[in-house]
C-alpha positions in Angstrom: -23.6 15.1 2.3 -20.0 14.2 1.3 -17.8 12.4 3.8 -14.9 14.4 5.3 -11.8 13.4 3.4 -9.3 13.5 6.2 -11.6 11.4 8.4 -12.4 9.0 5.6 -8.7 8.4 5.0 -8.0 7.9 8.7 -10.8 5.3 9.0 -9.9 3.4 5.8 -6.3 3.4 7.0 -7.5 1.8 10.2 -9.2 -0.9 8.2 -6.4 -1.6 5.8 -3.6 -1.4 8.3 -5.4 -3.7 10.7 -6.2 -6.1 7.9 -2.6 -6.0 6.6 -1.4 -6.9 10.1 -3.5 -10.0 9.9 -2.6 -11.0 6.3 1.1 -10.0 6.2 2.0 -11.6 9.5 0.9 -14.9 8.0 3.2 -14.6 4.9 6.2 -16.2 6.4 8.6 -18.5 4.5 8.8 -22.1 5.4 12.3 -21.9 6.9 11.3 -19.1 9.2 8.2 -20.9 10.4 9.9 -24.3 11.0 12.7 -22.8 13.0 10.6 -20.5 15.2 9.1 -21.6 18.5 5.4 -20.6 19.0 4.0 -19.6 22.3 1.9 -22.3 24.0 -1.3 -20.4 23.3 -0.6 -20.5 19.6 0.0 -24.2 19.3 -2.5 -26.8 18.2 -3.9 -28.9 21.0 -2.0 -32.2 21.3 -5.1 -33.9 22.7 -7.6 -33.4 19.9 -5.6 -31.9 17.0 -7.9 -28.8 16.9 -7.6 -25.1 17.7 -9.6 -23.4 20.3 -10.6 -19.7 20.0 -7.5 -18.3 21.8 -5.2 -20.5 19.8 -6.8 -19.6 16.5 -6.5 -15.9 17.2 -2.8 -16.4 18.2 -2.1 -18.3 15.1 -3.8 -15.7 12.9 -1.7 -12.9 14.2 1.6 -14.6 14.8 1.8 -16.3 11.4 2.4 -19.8 12.8 1.7 -21.5 9.5 4.0 -21.3 6.4 2.3 -19.5 3.5 4.3 -19.8 0.3 1.7 -19.4 -2.4 -2.0 -19.0 -3.1 -4.7 -16.7 -4.5 -6.1 -13.7 -2.8 -9.5 -12.0 -3.2 -10.2 -8.9 -1.2 -13.2 -6.5 -1.2 -13.5 -3.2 0.5 -16.7 -1.2 0.4 -17.9 2.1 1.9 -21.6 2.9 1.9 -22.7 6.3 3.0 -26.2 7.6 3.8 -27.8 9.3 0.9 -28.3 6.6 -1.6 -26.4 5.5 -4.8 -23.2 7.3 -5.6 -22.4 8.1 -2.0 -19.8 5.4 -1.5 -17.2 3.4 -3.3 -16.0 -0.2 -3.8 -12.5 -1.7 -4.2 -11.8 -5.2 -5.3 -8.3 -6.8 -5.4 -7.6 -10.3 -6.6 -4.7 -12.4 -8.0 -2.1 -15.0 -7.3 1.3 -14.9 -5.5 4.2 -17.2 -5.0 7.4 -16.8 -3.0 10.6 -16.8 -5.0 13.7 -18.7 -4.1 15.7 -17.5 -1.1 17.0 -14.0 -1.8 14.9 -13.6 -4.9 11.9 -11.3 -5.5 8.4 -12.7 -5.0 6.1 -13.5 -8.0 2.6 -12.2 -8.2 -0.1 -11.0 -10.5 -2.7 -8.7 -8.9 -5.6 -6.7 -10.4 -7.6 -4.0 -8.7 -10.9 -2.4 -9.6 -12.2 0.8 -8.0 -15.7 2.1 -8.4 -16.9 5.5 -7.1 -19.5 7.9 -8.3 -20.1 6.1 -11.6 -16.4 6.0 -12.4 -14.4 2.8 -12.6 -10.6 2.4 -12.5 -9.0 -0.9 -13.4 -5.3 -1.4 -12.7 -2.8 -4.1 -11.8 0.7 -5.2 -11.4 2.8 -8.3 -12.2 6.1 -9.4 -10.9 8.0 -12.4 -12.5 10.8 -12.1 -9.9 13.2 -10.4 -12.3 10.9 -8.1 -14.1 7.7 -6.1 -13.3 4.8 -4.6 -15.2 1.9 -2.3 -14.6 -1.4 -3.2 -16.3 -4.4 -1.4 -17.5 -7.1 -3.7 -18.9 -5.4 -6.0 -21.4 -2.5 -3.6 -21.9 0.7 -4.0 -19.9 3.6 -1.5 -19.4 7.2 -2.3 -18.5 8.4 -1.0 -15.2 11.8 0.6 -15.7 14.4 -1.6 -14.1 15.9 1.2 -12.0 12.4 1.7 -10.4 12.0 -2.0 -9.8 15.5 -2.1 -8.3 14.4 0.5 -5.8 11.6 -1.7 -4.5 14.1 -4.6 -4.3 16.5 -2.4 -2.4 13.8 -1.3 0.1 12.9 -4.9 0.7 16.6 -5.9 1.2 17.1 -2.9 3.5 14.2 -4.1 5.7 15.8 -7.6 5.8 19.2 -6.2 6.7 17.8 -4.7 9.9 16.5 -8.1 11.0 19.5 -10.2 10.4 20.8 -12.0 13.4 17.8 -11.2 15.6 16.1 -13.8 17.8 13.2 -11.6 19.2 9.9 -13.4 20.0 7.8 -10.2 20.1 4.4 -11.0 18.6 2.8 -9.2 15.7 4.2 -7.1 12.9 7.0 -4.6 13.7 6.4 -5.0 17.4 2.7 -4.5 17.3 0.4 -7.1 18.9 -2.9 -6.9 17.1 -4.4 -9.3 19.6 -4.5 -6.5 22.1 -7.0 -4.7 19.9 -9.7 -7.4 20.3 -12.4 -7.8 22.9 -15.4 -10.2 23.4 -13.6 -13.0 21.6 -16.0 -15.8 20.8 -15.6 -19.4 19.4 -18.1 -19.7 16.5 -17.2 -23.3 15.8 -15.7 -24.9 12.6 -16.3 -23.7 9.1 -15.3 -24.8 5.6 -13.2 -22.3 3.6 -12.0 -23.3 0.2 -12.6 -27.0 1.2 -10.5 -26.6 4.3 -11.8 -27.0 7.9 -11.1 -23.8 9.8 -11.8 -22.4 13.3 -14.1 -19.4 13.1 -13.6 -16.8 15.7 -15.5 -13.5 16.1 -14.5 -10.5 18.2 -15.0 -6.8 18.6 -12.2 -4.3 17.8 -11.1 -1.5 20.1 -10.7 1.1 17.4 -9.2 3.7 19.8 -6.4 1.4 20.9 -5.8 0.2 17.4 -5.3 3.8 16.1 -3.2 4.8 19.1 -0.9 1.8 18.6 -0.5 2.6 14.9 0.2 6.3 15.4 3.9 6.0 16.2 4.4 3.6 13.3 2.6 6.0 10.9 4.7 8.9 12.1 7.9 7.0 11.5 6.6 6.6 8.0 6.6 10.4 7.5 3.0 11.3 8.6 3.6 14.0 11.1 1.3 17.0 11.4 -1.5 15.2 9.7 -1.9 12.8 12.6 -2.9 14.6 15.9 -2.1 12.9 19.3 -5.8 12.5 20.1 -6.6 10.8 16.8 -7.3 7.4 18.5 -9.7 9.1 20.9 -11.5 10.9 18.1 -11.8 7.8 15.9 -13.1 5.9 18.9 -15.9 8.4 19.2 -16.9 8.0 15.5 -16.7 4.2 15.4 -20.0 2.9 16.8 -19.3 -0.8 16.0 -16.2 -2.6 14.9 -16.3 -6.4 14.4 -13.8 -8.9 13.0 -14.2 -12.5 12.0 -11.2 -14.7 11.4 -11.1 -18.2 9.9 -7.8 -20.2 10.6 -7.0 -23.6 9.2 -7.3 -26.3 11.9 -4.3 -28.2 10.6 -1.9 -25.7 9.0 -2.8 -22.7 11.3 -2.9 -20.4 8.2 -5.4 -17.5 8.1 -7.9 -18.3 5.3 -10.5 -15.6 5.7 -10.8 -12.2 7.4 -13.9 -10.0 7.6 -14.0 -6.6 9.2 -17.2 -4.5 9.7 -17.2 -0.9 10.8 -20.3 1.3 11.5 -19.3 4.9 11.7 -21.2 8.0 12.7 -19.8 10.8 10.6 -22.6 13.4 11.1 -20.5 15.3 13.6 -17.8 15.8 11.0 -20.0 16.7 8.1 -20.6 13.3 6.5 -24.0 11.6 6.6 -27.6 12.5 7.1 -30.3 11.5 9.5 -29.7 8.6 11.9 -27.9 6.4 9.4 -24.4 5.3 9.8 -21.6 5.0 7.3 -20.8 1.3 6.8 -17.3 0.1 5.9 -16.9 -3.6 5.0 -13.7 -5.6 4.3 -13.5 -9.2 3.2 -10.2 -11.0 2.6 -10.1 -14.6 1.3 -7.1 -16.9 0.7 -7.5 -19.9 -1.6 -5.2 -22.5 -3.3 -2.9 -22.1 -0.3 0.6 -23.5 -0.9 -0.4 -24.8 -4.4 1.8 -23.9 -7.4 0.7 -20.7 -9.2 1.2 -20.1 -12.9 2.5 -16.5 -13.0 3.9 -15.3 -16.3 4.8 -12.0 -17.9 1.9 -10.3 -19.7 1.8 -10.8 -23.5 0.7 -7.3 -24.7 3.5 -5.2 -23.4 4.6 -1.7 -24.4 7.2 0.8 -23.0 4.7 3.5 -22.2 2.7 4.0 -19.0 -0.9 3.7 -17.9 -3.2 6.7 -17.5 -2.4 8.7 -14.4 -5.2 7.4 -12.2 -4.4 3.8 -13.2 -0.7 4.3 -12.8 -1.1 5.5 -9.2 -3.1 2.4 -8.3 -0.8 0.0 -10.2 2.3 1.5 -8.6 0.8 1.1 -5.1 -0.1 -2.6 -5.9 3.4 -3.2 -7.1 5.0 -1.7 -4.0 2.7 -3.6 -1.6 3.3 -6.8 -3.5 7.1 -6.5 -3.5 7.3 -5.5 0.2 4.5 -7.6 1.7 4.7 -11.0 -0.2 7.2 -13.2 1.5 8.4 -10.6 4.0 11.8 -11.0 5.6 11.8 -12.7 9.0 12.3 -10.8 12.2 10.5 -7.6 11.5 9.5 -7.2 15.2 13.2 -7.5 16.1 14.0 -5.0 13.4 11.8 -2.5 15.1 13.5 -3.2 18.4 16.9 -2.7 16.7 15.9 0.8 15.6 14.4 0.2 12.2 11.9 2.9 11.1 9.3 2.4 8.4 10.3 5.9 7.3 13.8 4.7 6.4 12.3 3.2 3.2 8.9 4.8 2.9 9.3 8.5 3.9 7.4 10.8 1.5 9.3 13.5 -0.3 10.1 16.7 1.7 7.2 19.2 1.3 8.2 22.3 -0.6 6.5 25.4 -1.9 7.2 24.4 -5.5 3.5 23.4 -6.4 2.3 26.8 -5.2 5.0 28.7 -7.1 4.4 26.7 -10.3 0.6 27.4 -10.1 1.4 31.1 -9.6 3.7 31.1 -12.7 1.1 29.3 -14.8 -1.5 31.9 -13.8 0.8 34.6 -15.0 1.3 32.9 -18.3 5.0 32.3 -17.6 6.9 29.4 -19.1 7.7 26.7 -16.5 10.2 23.8 -16.4 10.0 21.1 -13.7 12.5 18.3 -13.2 11.1 15.3 -11.2 13.9 13.2 -10.0 15.2 10.4 -7.7 18.2 12.1 -6.2 20.1 8.8 -6.1 19.6 7.9 -9.7 22.5 8.2 -12.1 20.4 9.5 -15.0 18.7 11.9 -12.5 22.0 13.4 -11.5 23.1 13.8 -15.1 19.7 15.4 -15.9 20.0 17.8 -13.0 23.2 19.1 -14.4 21.3 19.9 -17.6 18.7 21.7 -15.5 21.5 23.8 -13.8 22.8 24.7 -17.2 19.3 25.7 -18.3 18.9 28.2 -15.5 21.4 30.5 -17.1 20.0 30.2 -20.6 16.3 30.8 -20.2 13.8 33.2 -18.6 11.5 30.3 -17.8 10.8 29.5 -14.2 12.8 26.3 -13.4 12.1 24.0 -10.6 13.5 20.6 -9.3 11.4 18.3 -7.1 11.2 14.7 -5.9 9.4 12.2 -8.1 7.2 11.3 -5.1 5.8 14.9 -5.1 4.0 14.7 -8.4 0.6 14.3 -6.9 1.0 17.6 -5.0 0.8 19.5 -8.2 -2.9 18.6 -8.7 -4.7 19.6 -11.9 -1.6 21.2 -13.4 -0.1 17.8 -14.1 -3.0 15.4 -13.8 -3.1 14.7 -17.6 0.7 14.5 -18.1 1.3 11.0 -16.8 4.6 11.5 -14.8 5.4 8.1 -13.4 9.2 7.6 -13.6 12.4 9.5 -12.8 13.9 11.5 -14.3 11.1 13.3 -16.0 10.9 16.9 -17.1 7.6 18.8 -17.6 7.7 21.9 -19.7 4.6 24.1 -19.4 4.2 26.8 -22.1 2.7 30.2 -21.7 -0.8 28.9 -22.6 -0.6 26.3 -19.8 0.0 23.3 -22.0 2.3 20.7 -20.5 4.8 18.6 -22.4 6.6 15.6 -20.9 10.2 14.5 -21.5 11.3 11.1 -19.9 14.8 9.9 -19.2 18.1 11.7 -19.5 18.4 14.7 -21.8 21.5 16.8 -22.4 21.8 20.5 -21.9 21.6 21.5 -25.5 18.6 19.3 -26.3 16.8 20.5 -23.2 17.4 24.2 -24.0 16.0 23.6 -27.5 12.9 21.9 -26.1 12.2 24.8 -23.8 12.8 27.4 -26.6 10.3 25.5 -28.8 7.6 25.7 -26.2 5.7 28.8 -26.9 
């Protein structure tokens, strides 16, 4: 039986957000690390030069060590009762390196997703001044205006944190250590040739979700997240364990493993007495060693297929915002920063429903997908306004972030930049126009669509 999609998304969000709190909180630049004062529980013992369990956990979550470069390999899998084809796997790997102060980070990440016999391969590359989306051996240039938006978002986060001296632990005021119970010292372990302290613990899933709810709502997730979500997830999660491996000398997180066993039978996912198993494994290697990150060779000006573009764009955004994050994010939260200031989704409108109705009636449809702040977008919107008085077609304007809400109508069109105009003829065939177009040329394109 298929897993309930809303519950699946909530559970995977728990895994990934929790894991991100581990990983991103370690990605501090050297100046931030050297100037900060760690709490006593996070410092290496002066007597024997080693970490105990409490110190290792504190270092893992506070980012005591300076992580400037390295390679990352992460695997996420979900196995459902019912045999093959009932789960999926994600694999992310690549290299990253912080840029100079005030510059964008460099990275080259690839992602592979497998589900139900289907495989999607996607990736993203940043050379600091340029960015690319990748699909197999083919790369596609990211328009500079779009890349500039990521940079602006990152700089906006940094601006909130300037001048702050807060010592609040965790990321954006969250203290992930409060989510752990039954912390155990598992001794030393070798990871990528480095001696680490291995610590295991159980995770209080209910508290984790409850802590993340306000943050998620600030990011724009409102009605989709009920107040009792933490309690409901707590009922579903039968076992939640985490293992962390922290370098004895540099206090940098080297490996993170998360294991969730979930009972989804009560929400319509899973058969018999078996549990759905979610596993996450993150490894860091070549820590603080130079990485050779270059622009791809086989580059074109087009775009990946729709499903690849979605993954690639997500990788690009996470890479730009998470690698070498600005200091003082916890203080930024105290100062009033809201995740939603830079990540809010587009306002929900009835446009997708109206477009679907018009297509069913064999009416001609024109949709402008725009970034309201873009110069080309504003000019193109004037062409759209002129068009309204010249055509009987149904004309709509929507935010570029709303493309996915149109479902099958646009799934083969490949809209991934703003401004873009989609013209749907009376037979339901969609035609894509990218970039600025003047009123006269647009009117002719619409007239030519039969």
